[in-house]
Structure formats: C-alpha cells, structure tokens
C-alpha positions as CSV (number, residue, x, y, z in Angstrom):
1,M,-15.0,-23.7,-13.8
2,A,-14.5,-22.5,-10.2
3,C,-14.2,-18.8,-9.6
4,V,-10.6,-17.7,-8.7
5,R,-10.6,-14.9,-6.2
6,I,-7.4,-12.7,-6.1
7,D,-6.7,-9.7,-3.8
8,L,-3.4,-8.0,-4.6
9,H,-3.4,-5.2,-2.0
10,T,-3.5,-5.9,1.8
11,H,-1.6,-4.8,4.9
12,S,-0.6,-6.5,8.1
13,N,0.5,-5.1,11.5
14,V,4.1,-5.1,10.1
15,S,3.0,-1.7,8.8
16,D,-0.4,-0.1,9.4
17,G,-2.8,-3.1,9.4
18,T,-4.1,-4.7,12.6
19,D,-3.7,-8.5,11.7
20,T,-0.4,-10.2,12.0
21,P,0.9,-11.7,8.7
22,A,-0.3,-15.1,9.9
23,E,-3.7,-13.8,10.9
24,L,-4.0,-12.0,7.6
25,V,-3.4,-15.3,5.7
26,A,-6.1,-17.0,7.9
27,V,-8.6,-14.1,7.2
28,A,-7.9,-14.5,3.4
29,A,-8.4,-18.3,3.6
30,E,-11.6,-17.9,5.5
31,A,-12.9,-15.3,3.0
32,G,-12.3,-17.8,0.2
33,L,-9.4,-16.2,-1.5
34,D,-7.2,-18.2,-3.8
35,V,-4.4,-15.6,-4.2
36,L,-3.3,-13.0,-1.6
37,A,-0.7,-10.3,-1.9
38,L,1.0,-8.9,1.2
39,T,1.9,-5.2,0.4
40,D,3.0,-3.6,3.7
41,H,4.3,0.0,3.5
42,D,8.0,0.2,2.7
43,T,8.9,-3.2,4.2
44,T,9.1,-6.9,3.3
45,A,9.4,-8.0,7.0
46,G,6.1,-9.9,6.9
47,W,6.8,-12.2,4.0
48,R,8.4,-15.0,5.9
49,E,5.6,-15.3,8.5
50,A,2.9,-15.0,5.9
51,A,4.5,-17.7,3.7
52,A,4.9,-20.1,6.7
53,A,1.2,-19.7,7.5
54,L,-0.2,-20.5,4.1
55,P,-2.8,-23.3,4.1
56,K,-3.1,-25.6,1.1
57,G,-4.6,-24.0,-1.9
58,L,-3.8,-20.4,-1.0
59,R,-1.0,-18.6,-2.9
60,L,0.9,-15.6,-1.6
61,V,2.3,-12.8,-3.8
62,P,5.2,-11.2,-1.9
63,G,5.0,-7.4,-2.3
64,A,5.2,-4.0,-0.8
65,E,3.5,-0.6,-1.1
66,L,6.2,2.0,-1.8
67,S,5.9,5.7,-0.8
68,C,6.5,7.7,-3.9
69,E,6.0,11.2,-5.2
70,S,5.1,12.6,-8.6
71,V,3.3,15.7,-9.9
72,D,-0.3,16.7,-10.5
73,A,-1.8,18.6,-13.5
74,Y,-0.3,21.9,-12.1
75,G,3.2,20.5,-11.6
76,R,2.7,20.4,-7.8
77,K,4.2,17.5,-5.8
78,V,1.7,14.7,-5.2
79,S,1.9,11.6,-3.1
80,V,1.8,8.3,-5.1
81,H,1.6,4.8,-3.8
82,M,3.3,2.1,-5.9
83,L,2.5,-1.5,-5.4
84,A,5.6,-3.6,-6.1
85,Y,5.5,-7.4,-6.5
86,L,7.8,-10.4,-6.9
87,F,11.0,-8.4,-6.6
88,D,14.3,-9.6,-5.0
89,P,14.1,-8.2,-1.4
90,T,17.8,-8.4,-1.0
91,S,18.5,-5.8,-3.8
92,P,20.8,-3.3,-2.1
93,A,19.0,-0.3,-3.7
94,I,15.7,-1.5,-2.4
95,V,17.0,-2.4,1.1
96,E,18.6,1.1,1.5
97,E,15.6,3.0,0.2
98,Q,13.1,1.1,2.4
99,R,15.4,1.7,5.3
100,R,15.4,5.4,4.6
101,L,11.6,5.6,4.2
102,R,11.0,3.7,7.4
103,A,13.3,6.0,9.4
104,Q,11.6,9.0,7.9
105,R,8.2,7.6,8.8
106,R,9.2,7.2,12.4
107,A,10.7,10.7,12.6
108,R,7.6,12.2,11.0
109,L,5.3,10.3,13.5
110,R,7.3,11.6,16.4
111,A,7.2,15.2,15.1
112,M,3.5,15.1,14.6
113,A,2.9,13.5,18.0
114,V,5.0,16.1,19.7
115,R,3.0,18.9,18.1
116,M,-0.3,17.3,19.1
117,A,0.9,16.8,22.7
118,E,2.0,20.4,22.9
119,D,-1.6,21.4,22.0
120,G,-3.0,19.1,24.8
121,L,-4.0,16.0,22.8
122,P,-3.3,12.8,24.8
123,V,-0.7,11.2,22.5
124,D,2.8,10.1,23.4
125,A,5.4,9.4,20.7
126,D,7.5,7.0,22.8
127,E,4.4,5.0,23.8
128,I,3.2,4.8,20.2
129,L,6.5,3.8,18.7
130,G,7.1,1.4,21.6
131,L,4.1,-0.6,20.4
132,L,5.8,-1.2,17.0
133,A,8.4,-3.7,16.1
134,D,12.0,-2.5,15.8
135,D,12.4,-0.6,12.5
136,A,8.8,-1.2,11.6
137,P,7.3,1.6,9.4
138,A,5.2,4.0,11.4
139,G,2.4,6.0,9.9
140,R,-0.5,8.3,10.6
141,P,-2.8,5.3,11.3
142,H,-0.8,4.6,14.4
143,L,-1.5,8.2,15.6
144,A,-5.1,7.7,14.7
145,Q,-5.3,4.5,16.8
146,A,-3.8,6.4,19.8
147,L,-6.6,9.0,19.5
148,V,-9.2,6.3,19.3
149,R,-7.7,4.6,22.4
150,A,-7.8,8.0,24.3
151,G,-11.4,8.5,23.4
152,V,-10.7,11.7,21.4
153,V,-12.3,10.2,18.3
154,S,-14.4,7.2,17.6
155,T,-12.7,5.9,14.5
156,V,-9.5,6.1,12.5
157,D,-11.4,7.8,9.7
158,E,-12.6,10.5,12.1
159,A,-9.0,11.1,13.3
160,F,-7.8,11.7,9.7
161,A,-10.7,14.0,9.0
162,S,-10.2,16.0,12.1
163,F,-6.5,16.0,12.8
164,L,-4.2,14.0,10.4
165,G,-5.4,14.3,6.9
166,N,-3.6,16.3,4.2
167,G,-4.3,20.0,5.0
168,R,-5.3,19.3,8.6
169,G,-3.5,21.0,11.4
170,Y,-1.0,18.2,12.3
171,Y,-0.2,16.9,8.9
172,L,3.5,16.9,8.0
173,A,4.8,16.1,4.5
174,R,7.5,13.5,3.7
175,T,10.2,13.2,1.1
176,D,9.3,10.1,-0.8
177,T,11.0,8.2,-3.6
178,P,10.5,9.8,-7.1
179,V,8.1,7.4,-8.8
180,E,10.3,7.0,-11.8
181,E,13.2,5.8,-9.6
182,A,10.8,3.3,-7.9
183,I,9.9,1.8,-11.2
184,D,13.6,1.5,-12.2
185,M,14.6,0.0,-8.8
186,I,11.9,-2.6,-8.8
187,S,12.4,-3.5,-12.4
188,A,16.1,-4.0,-11.8
189,A,15.2,-6.4,-9.0
190,G,13.0,-8.5,-11.3
191,G,9.8,-7.2,-10.0
192,V,6.7,-5.6,-11.4
193,T,5.0,-2.3,-10.5
194,V,1.3,-1.3,-10.3
195,L,0.1,2.2,-9.5
196,A,-2.2,2.0,-6.5
197,H,-5.6,3.8,-6.6
198,P,-4.3,6.4,-9.1
199,F,-7.4,8.5,-9.4
200,A,-8.6,8.3,-5.8
201,I,-9.5,12.0,-5.5
202,T,-10.9,11.5,-2.0
203,R,-7.3,11.0,-0.8
204,G,-6.1,14.3,-2.2
205,P,-4.4,15.5,-5.5
206,T,-3.8,12.7,-8.0
207,V,-1.5,12.2,-11.1
208,T,-2.9,12.8,-14.6
209,P,-3.4,10.4,-17.5
210,E,-0.3,12.1,-19.1
211,V,1.8,11.2,-16.1
212,I,0.6,7.6,-16.2
213,T,1.4,7.5,-20.0
214,A,5.0,8.6,-19.2
215,L,5.3,6.0,-16.4
216,A,4.1,3.3,-18.8
217,A,6.9,4.3,-21.1
218,R,9.3,4.1,-18.2
219,G,8.3,0.5,-17.4
220,L,5.2,0.7,-15.2
221,T,3.5,-2.7,-15.4
222,G,-0.1,-2.0,-14.4
223,I,-2.7,0.2,-12.7
224,E,-5.1,-0.6,-9.9
225,V,-8.5,-0.1,-11.5
226,D,-11.0,-1.7,-9.1
227,H,-10.4,-0.1,-5.7
228,P,-12.9,1.0,-3.0
229,N,-12.0,4.7,-3.6
230,H,-12.8,4.5,-7.3
231,D,-16.3,5.0,-8.5
232,E,-17.7,3.4,-11.7
233,E,-16.9,6.3,-13.9
234,T,-13.3,6.4,-12.7
235,R,-12.9,2.6,-13.2
236,A,-14.1,2.9,-16.8
237,R,-11.6,5.7,-17.5
238,L,-8.8,3.6,-16.0
239,R,-9.8,0.5,-17.9
240,D,-9.6,2.5,-21.2
241,L,-6.3,3.9,-20.2
242,A,-4.8,0.5,-19.3
243,K,-6.0,-0.9,-22.6
244,E,-4.5,2.0,-24.5
245,L,-1.1,1.7,-22.7
246,D,-1.0,-2.2,-22.5
247,L,-1.0,-2.0,-18.7
248,V,-2.2,-4.9,-16.5
249,R,-5.5,-4.1,-14.7
250,T,-5.7,-5.1,-11.1
251,G,-8.4,-5.0,-8.4
252,S,-7.8,-5.0,-4.7
253,S,-9.4,-4.3,-1.4
254,D,-6.5,-2.3,0.3
255,Y,-7.5,-4.3,3.4
256,H,-6.1,-2.9,6.8
257,G,-7.9,-5.1,9.3
258,T,-10.0,-3.1,11.8
259,N,-8.3,0.1,10.8
260,K,-10.8,0.4,7.9
261,S,-14.3,-1.0,7.2
262,I,-13.2,-2.5,3.9
263,A,-13.4,-6.3,3.8
264,I,-10.7,-8.5,2.4
265,G,-11.6,-9.6,-1.1
266,Q,-14.0,-6.7,-1.5
267,E,-12.3,-6.0,-4.8
268,T,-10.5,-8.6,-6.9
269,T,-8.2,-9.1,-9.9
270,E,-9.2,-11.1,-12.9
271,P,-7.2,-14.3,-13.2
272,E,-5.9,-13.6,-16.7
273,E,-4.6,-10.2,-15.5
274,F,-2.9,-11.8,-12.6
275,E,-1.2,-14.3,-14.8
276,E,0.0,-11.6,-17.1
277,L,1.4,-9.7,-14.1
278,V,3.4,-12.7,-13.0
279,A,4.6,-13.4,-16.5
280,R,6.2,-10.0,-16.7
281,S,8.2,-10.6,-13.5
282,S,11.6,-12.3,-13.2
283,G,12.3,-12.0,-9.5
284,V,11.0,-14.2,-6.6
285,P,8.2,-16.7,-7.3
286,V,4.7,-16.7,-5.9
287,F,4.6,-18.8,-2.7
288,A,2.1,-21.7,-2.7
289,G,0.5,-23.4,0.3
C-alpha cells in the first residue's frame, strides 16, 4: 500500500509565508504530498488560488490559523494558535472576527515599526504594508524580513531573537479571540478545530493539560502532536492526552517558505487521523485536484 503523506499546517504569502498559494501547491506536489492544508493567519483569501492550482492527485484542505488567547498555569494570558479546517468562510461571525484581527495586526505592525524607526532602525511602516495585498494580515515576520533586507540581521529567526520576540524591546501584545469563542465560532460554521503546537515552550508560555481538557469538553477536535517545536517527550505526553480526551492527533510542518528552515512535509498526519478529522466536520469539502 502506498504511503499517504499529509501536511495540515502551511502558510502562503497571503499571510506570513513567502510562496504564493499556487506556488505552495506546486511545492507540496513536488515534495510528494497527497494532502495539503492551507492555514494562513486569520484569512481565507488564498483558498481560491490554491484550489485552482491543484494538480491531479493532490487534495487541499481549506483552513486558517486563528489568533487566540487563553491562560497558563498561573492564570496569565497566553497566546494560542488554533487551526480551523473545513468551515464555511462566509459565516458572518468568522468574517467579522477575521476582519478585526487583520486590522489589529496591521495597526500593531505600524506601531512596532514606528518605535523601531524612532530608535534608528531602518524600517518604514508604509513601505512594509505597501508590499502586502489590501487587507492582508500583517505580522512580525514582515518586520523581520525588512530587517533582513536592510542588513540589520541575517535571518528572520535572528530578528525575532534580537528585536521582535515576546519580551524583546519592540514586542507589542494583541487582543486576540478567546479560544473558547473560536471553537464555538468554527463549530457553528461546520468546521473542526486543532490546537496548534500546544506545548511549544520555545515560543513562550503555553496552556496546561487542564486547559486542553476544558477545551475538549467545549468541542475542540484535535491537537497538533508532531510539530518541529515539540521534542519526543512532549509528543508522547500529547499523544497520551489526545487518547485520554478522544482528540484527533495531527502532525504538520508549519511551513512558511523561506521565512523558516522547515521543509514542507517535514511532519505529517496519519491517514486514519485525517479521515477522522474530516468525518467530524460538516462545512465545506476537501478540494481535489
């Protein structure tokens, strides 16, 4: 039986990746993927282009990565990324919340860029935003790319470590969607939800198993177990938690093109887990090439 390769977490230049949606599809096909999910931040704008570019034999899962917030073990606010799949993109609640988040992202980028420019760093908010499509979500990677282009740093990772990461001098917080509301919103639109890289401590504070248990009771569909930011011990803990809570287990690369060194298909989802994820949805279908 042929091996089926499934990557359920990738980004295009519609958000903070470097490949166009069509280029992303081509990269996935060249890498031998059978199923690809497009999960740009807080937007579904790349779905149409990606679906139109599908070659025969490649399936596309329409999705998005939602900017959410929850709490850590000490009750402090913590950023959470929620992968949403197969939901109706015309749902008024989703359209309005994604619009709000995109506007907030652009305002945040501008505020950070202004502060950096005031301190002498060669970044210009108008120039950076001018490179993006109208209403496209803007993020710290776009500031990082500007620093790379200016020769201030060599890589996007260096920019985050020196200037843009949580706790660094130019970091500004956002007001994101409460994670419980995100689950309700996506479920109402026929979609399914997967908590992205839930225990990736290198990214900052994370939610606890108790929070994930509560989210499962709320309607969370799955958790991303196999991710480049999870070591083997973390993956084992998440597999046990998923089994205990009857959550779908996914694996994904979190591919961003040249913004990160991670290869598409570096982490994959087991076919039976993917089929279960689809079976729990009732919104839009998977697109087939």
